[in-house]
C-alpha positions in Angstrom: 0.0 0.0 0.0 1.2 3.5 -0.8 0.8 5.8 2.2 1.2 9.5 2.5 2.3 10.6 6.0 2.0 14.0 7.5 1.5 15.7 10.8 1.4 19.1 12.6 4.2 18.6 15.1 6.8 19.0 12.3 8.9 16.6 10.4 11.4 16.3 13.2 8.8 15.3 15.8 9.2 11.8 17.5 5.6 10.9 16.7 6.0 11.0 12.9 9.3 9.2 13.1 7.7 6.4 15.1 4.8 6.2 12.6 7.1 5.9 9.6 9.2 3.2 11.2 6.0 1.2 11.8 4.4 1.8 8.5 7.4 1.2 6.3 7.7 -2.4 7.3 5.0 -3.5 4.8 4.1 -0.3 2.9 5.5 2.3 0.5 5.7 5.4 2.7 5.9 9.0 1.4 6.4 11.7 4.0 5.5 15.4 3.5 5.3 17.4 6.7 5.8 20.9 8.1 9.4 22.0 8.6 8.4 23.2 12.1 5.6 22.8 14.6 2.2 23.8 13.3 -0.1 22.7 16.2 -3.6 24.3 16.4 -3.4 26.0 13.0 -6.6 24.2 12.0 -7.2 24.0 8.2 -5.3 27.0 7.3 -3.5 27.1 3.9 -0.8 29.4 2.6 -1.8 31.8 -0.1 0.3 35.0 0.3 3.8 33.4 0.5 5.6 30.8 -1.5 6.0 27.3 0.0 9.6 26.2 0.4 10.4 22.5 0.3 13.6 20.7 1.4 14.5 17.1 1.6 15.2 15.6 5.1 17.6 12.7 5.4 18.0 10.2 8.3 21.1 8.1 8.3 21.8 9.1 4.7 18.4 7.9 3.6 15.7 10.2 2.4 13.0 10.4 5.1 10.7 12.9 3.5 10.0 16.5 2.4 9.8 19.4 4.9 7.5 22.2 3.9 7.3 25.8 5.1 3.6 25.6 5.5 0.6 24.1 7.3 -0.5 20.5 7.5 -3.2 21.1 4.9 -0.5 22.7 2.6 1.6 19.6 3.0 -1.2 17.3 1.8 -2.2 19.6 -1.0 1.3 19.9 -2.2 2.0 16.2 -2.0 -1.1 15.2 -4.0 -0.9 18.0 -6.5 2.8 18.0 -7.2 5.4 16.0 -5.2 3.8 12.6 -5.7 3.3 13.2 -9.4 1.0 10.8 -11.0 1.2 8.2 -8.2 -1.4 9.3 -5.5 -1.4 7.4 -2.2 -4.0 4.7 -1.3 -4.2 6.1 2.2 -3.2 9.2 4.2 -2.1 8.9 7.9 -1.6 12.1 9.9 0.3 11.8 13.2 1.3 10.4 15.6 0.3 13.7 17.3 1.8 14.6 20.6 -1.4 15.2 22.6 -4.9 13.9 22.1 -7.3 15.4 19.6 -10.7 15.0 21.3 -13.9 17.0 21.6 -13.7 20.6 20.4 -9.9 20.3 20.0 -10.7 18.6 16.6 -11.7 22.1 15.3 -8.3 23.5 15.9 -6.2 20.5 15.2 -3.6 20.6 12.3 -3.3 16.8 12.6 -7.0 16.3 11.9 -6.9 19.0 9.2 -4.2 17.1 7.3 -6.4 14.0 7.2 -9.5 16.1 6.4 -7.7 17.6 3.4 -7.0 14.1 2.3 -10.7 13.2 2.3 -11.6 16.5 0.5 -9.1 15.3 -2.3 -10.7 11.9 -2.4 -8.1 9.8 -0.4 -9.2 7.7 2.7 -7.5 9.2 5.7 -6.7 8.5 9.4 -5.6 11.0 12.1 -3.8 9.3 15.0 -2.9 10.9 18.4 -1.6 9.8 21.7 -3.0 11.2 25.0 0.2 12.9 26.3 2.1 16.1 25.6 5.4 14.6 26.6 8.1 14.0 24.0 8.5 10.7 25.8 4.9 9.7 25.1 4.2 6.1 23.9 4.3 7.0 20.2 5.4 3.5 19.2 2.3 2.0 20.8 0.1 4.4 18.8 2.1 3.7 15.6 1.5 0.0 16.0 -2.2 0.6 16.5 -2.3 2.4 13.2 -1.3 -0.9 11.5 -4.3 -2.6 13.2 -6.6 0.1 12.0 -5.3 -0.1 8.4 -5.9 -3.9 8.5 -9.6 -3.3 9.3 -10.2 0.0 7.4 -12.0 -1.7 4.5 -14.5 -3.1 7.0 -15.5 0.5 8.0 -16.8 1.2 4.5 -16.0 4.8 4.9 -18.3 7.2 3.1 -16.7 9.7 0.7 -15.3 12.6 2.7 -15.2 10.8 6.1 -12.0 10.1 8.0 -11.2 8.1 11.2 -9.9 10.2 14.1 -8.1 7.7 16.4 -6.9 8.6 19.9 -4.8 6.3 22.0 -4.3 6.3 25.8 -0.6 6.9 26.8 -0.2 3.4 28.3 1.4 0.1 27.2 -0.4 -1.9 24.6 -1.3 -4.7 27.0 -2.8 -2.2 29.4 -5.3 -0.9 26.8 -8.8 -2.2 27.5 -10.0 -2.4 24.0 -11.6 -0.3 21.2 -14.6 2.0 21.3 -16.4 3.7 18.4 -17.2 7.2 19.8 -18.6 10.5 18.8 -16.9 13.9 19.1 -17.4 15.0 22.7 -18.5 18.5 23.8 -15.5 19.5 25.8 -14.7 23.1 26.4 -12.1 25.2 28.1 -12.4 27.9 30.7 -9.8 30.1 29.1 -7.5 32.7 30.5 -4.9 35.0 28.8 -2.0 35.5 31.1 -0.4 39.0 30.7 3.3 39.4 30.9 5.7 42.3 30.2 8.7 42.1 27.9 12.0 43.8 28.6 10.9 46.9 26.8 7.8 47.3 28.8 5.3 46.0 26.3 2.5 43.6 27.2 2.2 40.1 25.7 -0.2 37.2 26.5 0.0 33.4 26.9 -3.2 31.4 26.6 -4.0 29.1 29.5 -7.1 27.4 30.7 -8.8 24.3 32.2 -10.6 21.6 30.3 -14.2 21.0 31.2 -15.9 17.6 30.4 -19.6 16.8 30.5 -20.1 13.9 32.8 -23.2 12.6 30.9 -21.3 11.9 27.6 -20.7 8.2 28.2 -19.8 7.4 24.5 -17.8 10.5 23.9 -14.2 10.3 22.5 -12.5 11.9 25.6 -14.3 9.5 28.0 -13.2 6.4 26.1 -9.5 7.5 26.2 -9.8 8.5 29.8 -11.1 5.0 30.7 -8.2 3.3 28.9 -9.8 2.5 25.5 -8.7 3.4 22.0 -11.2 5.9 20.6 -12.2 5.8 16.9 -14.5 8.6 15.7 -15.6 8.9 12.1 -15.7 12.6 11.3 -16.3 14.7 8.2 -16.3 18.3 7.1 -19.9 19.5 6.7 -20.8 22.5 8.9 -24.5 22.6 7.7 -27.0 22.1 10.5 -29.2 19.7 8.5 -31.8 19.1 11.2 -32.4 22.8 11.5 -32.4 23.3 7.8 -35.0 20.6 7.2 -37.2 21.9 10.0 -37.4 25.5 8.6 -37.0 25.0 4.9 -40.7 25.1 3.9 -41.6 28.0 6.1 -38.5 30.1 5.3 -38.7 29.5 1.5 -42.3 30.8 1.6 -41.3 33.8 3.6 -38.2 34.7 1.5 -40.0 34.2 -1.8 -43.1 36.2 -0.8 
């Protein structure tokens, strides 16, 4: 299988290196990732600056292509240019340092890289581990990706839908199992901490506390918290279909006189 790998932590991040080591055992892996960390950039793309591309080598072997852009840029550039006429069978984004659960999905560059893949017609997976430590168990998550890939045809993914996979930061034999979940409704009580630079100017760091809803038993964040691998099928469609259907007839009459 030909697999395009990207991420938002940057091409030098330990998560993407663990992922490539795992995937390249039985697959043809092509890496295109940001040249620096691009966490929480969402689905941004670069339109006012050129994208610079450089080759990254590990032990004198080509590891992949580093791009001076966002995760979505990387996937677009890979599919439209760098991979030529040989598109991948699958896109895997990760392994992200930190879970992508609940409302974090909206901001996630990891998920956005996979979303861009689905928009361009390629089945995609986003994979994250529930730890912000550079010593997180990336290798465990990377091996779990292989298990997901083995089963991905059984999911019969609709066009435009990706799998958002989140893994607890524990050993493989400690994981309780798998759970199909929905995107939880987490939120943050946010604060902006003001500080003063040496020239007397104010600057701010964002801070905050995560709030979880106790009644969301099948939510993604609860599965991971309880020691399960969370798999959430997600897609990009911001239309509120229920509301649209409920007001369509009334509003069309009103708008059309």
